[in-house]
C-alpha positions, 0 to 999 in steps of 0.5 A: 733622175731629175731633182724633185724640185725641177720635176715639180715645176713641170707638172703644173704647166698652164700651156703645151711646151711641145706646142710652144716649141713649135711655135718658136721654130715656126712649125712642128715640121721645123722642130723635127728638122731642128732636132734631128740636126741636133741629134746628128751633130751631138752624137758625133764625138768630134763636135764634143764641147765636153772640155771646152772650159779647160782648153787654151787658146790654141786648143780652142782654134784647133778645135774649131778648125777640126770642126769646120773641116768635119762638118763639111763631111758631116753635111755630105754624109747627112745630105745637108745643103746650104740651101736646105732646110737643115743649115740654118740649124747647124750653127745653133747645134754646134753652139757657135764653136766653129772656124770659117764663119767669115767664109759665109760673109765672104761668100755672101759679099760676093753673091751680093756684090759681085757680077754674075761672072764673078759669082760663077767664077768664085762661088764654086770655089768657096762652095767647095772650099778650094779656098777659105775666105774672109772679110776685111773692112775694119782697120786699126784706125777705122771700123764703123766709119766706112768713109774713113778707111785708109787702104788704097786700090790704084787703078794701073791701066797699063797692066790692067791691075789694082795696086793695093796699099796699107799706106800707114799703121792706122790703115792696116786691116785689123780684126777680121775673123779666120784671117789671122791663120786660116784664110787664103782669100779676103775681100778687101775694102779700099779707097779706089783711085783712077788717074789720081781721082778717088772714087770712094770705098770699093770691094776687092778679092785679094789672095792672101796665102798660097793655095800650095803651102799656105805661105803668105803671098808676096806684099802680104804681112798677116797674123793673129791679133792676140788674145780677147775676152772671148771667141778664143776659137777665132783667129781675128787677124791684121793685114798689111798690103804692099804694092799688091796687084790684083786683076781688074776683074777682082774688083766686085762689079755688080754695081760699079765697074772700071772699064780697061781705059780707066772709065768708071761706070756705076749701075744701081745705087751705091747703097748696096754696100750697107745692105750686106751689113744689113744681112749680116745684122739681121742674121747676127740677132738670132744666132748671136744674140737671142740664143745666148739670152735664151740660154742664160734665161734657161740656166738661171730659171732652172737653177732658181728653181733647185737652189734653196736658201733661207726661210720664207716662212718660219718653221718651213723648209728653206725656200726656192729662190725663184719663190722671192719676188726680188729674183722673179724680178731679175730673171723673168722680164729677161725671159719675156724680152727673149720672147719679145726679140724673137718675134721682132726677129721674125718681123725683121726677117720678113721685112728683109725678105720683102726688101731683098726681092724689091733690091733684085728688081733694082728698086732701093725704096725699102732700103732706108726703112730697112737700114734704119730698123736693122741698125736700131734693133741691132743695137737695141737687142744687143744692149738689152740681151747683154744686160740680160745675161749679165742679170741671170749671171748674177741671179745665180750668186757665186756658182754663176761666176764659175765658167762651169755655170756657162754663163760667164762665157755666154756673157763675154761672147754676147758683149762683143755683139754690142760692138761688132757690125757696127758700134751701137751708138753710131747705129742708133744715130743712123736710126735717129737720122731716119726718124728726123727725116721722116718727121720733117717729111710727115710735118710737110705732108709727104708720105713716110714708110710704114714703121714710122706713120705714127710720126704723122698722126699728132694726139694730144691726149692723156693716158686714159687708164683708170686702174691697174687692169686697164694697164693689161690692155695692149692698146693702153701700154702700146699708146703710152710707148707710141707717145713717148717715141713721138715726143722724143723724135718731135722735141728732138727735132724741134731743138735741132731746128731751132739751133740751126735757125739760131745760126748754129752750123748743122754739124754742130747742132747735130752733135749737140742733139745726139744724146737725145737722138739716141733716146729717140731711137731707142724709144722708136724700137721699143714702141716697135717691139712692144706693138709687134709683140701685142700684134703677134699675141693677138694672131695666136690660136687660143688652144693649147694655153699658148696665147694666154701665157704669151699675152702675159709675157707681152704685158710683162714686157711692156710694163717692165719697160715702163716700170724701169723708164718712169721718167720717159712716161711722166715727163710731160704728164701723159701718165700720172704718178697714180698711173705708175703706181697702177703700172707698178702693181700690175707688173708685180702681180704678173711676176707671181703669175708668170712665175708658175710657167717660168720653168716650162717657159724655158723648157720651150727653148728646147736646148739640150744639156750638151748644147747649154754645157752648163752644170747649173742649167742641165734639164735634171736640175742636179746641180751640185753633183755636176758641179763637183764632177766637172771640177774634178776634170780641170787640169788644175787638179794635177800636181803643179810644178809650183810645189817642187819649185817654191812651196816646197822650199818655203814650207821646209825652210820655215819647218827647219826653223820650228 
């Protein structure tokens, strides 16, 4: 039965939950497909996550491989294909605990960086799992800085082979997923040398394990890097190469090629290497970052509706913690952010699809903007969502700290997203470099990409808000965000120029501005996120109450950002202290409004109980029974050898003296 405290929350929804779910999925048909995939996977016992919280690293790895292998069978059985509409929902349905994710990256890098001939050779083998791929870029000594990689590939014209080496300890590949125990092949990024001259980083396909008995190939040393904060199910690996020879055809050559005589030919743009990372960055936002935040919001919101603690009004029963303003202020802004970033993800996806079709035509004009936005948003969204999951965990008090709540593993997993696929600070600096370039171009009267046209329009007004309701006008708060983004970019650009003009070397000047450059990049992304949310809301249909509740969430997202960064908005007097009080008043009013719809808003994310795998977040709200039931299953409740070995002698020894 459903806990009456949770059931009552659902009866007063101001909008149709089903319609909102369809909006998030991109249409009712998509919702139907997703639910069918989830149903097919969750009804299959092989994919069960029931005892996951009690498993060791080895058990988790084995389960992930078992699921990955079974998934191939399942897809065949269900008629699902890699290009079918179901594919994108499979990973979400499995809740990520599956091996061979890097196999996808291996295939994607061949598709993007390989020649037609290479694609024809390798993709069918990979698709049929005749081999298992990985992607070996990161080294012990270098991560984000690709040019610094130390693995070498020397071309031998006599044998028409590349000879690969990791010449010192820091050159060893370290971290690639699926490489520790599973992969047979990997794409290795290495510095290419021909006749003693270095041509920079290139990708090479290298076999690392025998397809007969899985033993390591000659010259290869590889293994698992050991325990991590989470991702116990992934065998992140290390790889040493000693004079490993591969045929000339194994260098991925869609954009660069080494001819038999050692002539190096480049076609198209080297920037394409960034494109693969852009693809991965955009795809990881929804799977690895938005989903955990949405799950954390679901768990914390449902729990806050059934947990009662102390009295709000004397003489009444204890209050739901969701009725306390402080609890609303923890949970609801995270919920608003989840929606804001969902819509930004759609925006990036559209931009990416446009950019991809341009790149197919060998037109790279959109790449700088795509790279800047995907880098900036990867950093801003991962940072924001990681903080959000932690806030949700803390908002659940002591029970949130139990693994059985589902929150600790969501947190330790999402935390990694701030580091992998580009460390966030470095990524923000890449966005900042783009902003400074565009600012200079705009000042010189040159055209700039669409996302930064605001850098051309200099406005010297003040915030026109007269009362707290004015701050519920998207024009007013979007303008305020634009003002801050413009101010931070223009003032940092001015500082940079002043330093250079005063004789400071360019790179030193840059380093002296990096803290402010990061601020500017964050402000730019925050502005785009608010603007995009407001524009999305405006286009929504008014029926079924969807537009109204989305407008409330958009207002909350925007005002929470101002409320939490007052200094940036007050800095140059654009907003006054009196206006800040209006922001605060409107912000706090919104909490009470959205609180009424909090449970329906998380219900719209449509996670099944199996997917949440949380004793606190299940849809029936029976949290205490579930915590007790699940705790019973813990292996720690079996009698421990510690009793016979240590406790018994201790107790008996003491007793004999008594």
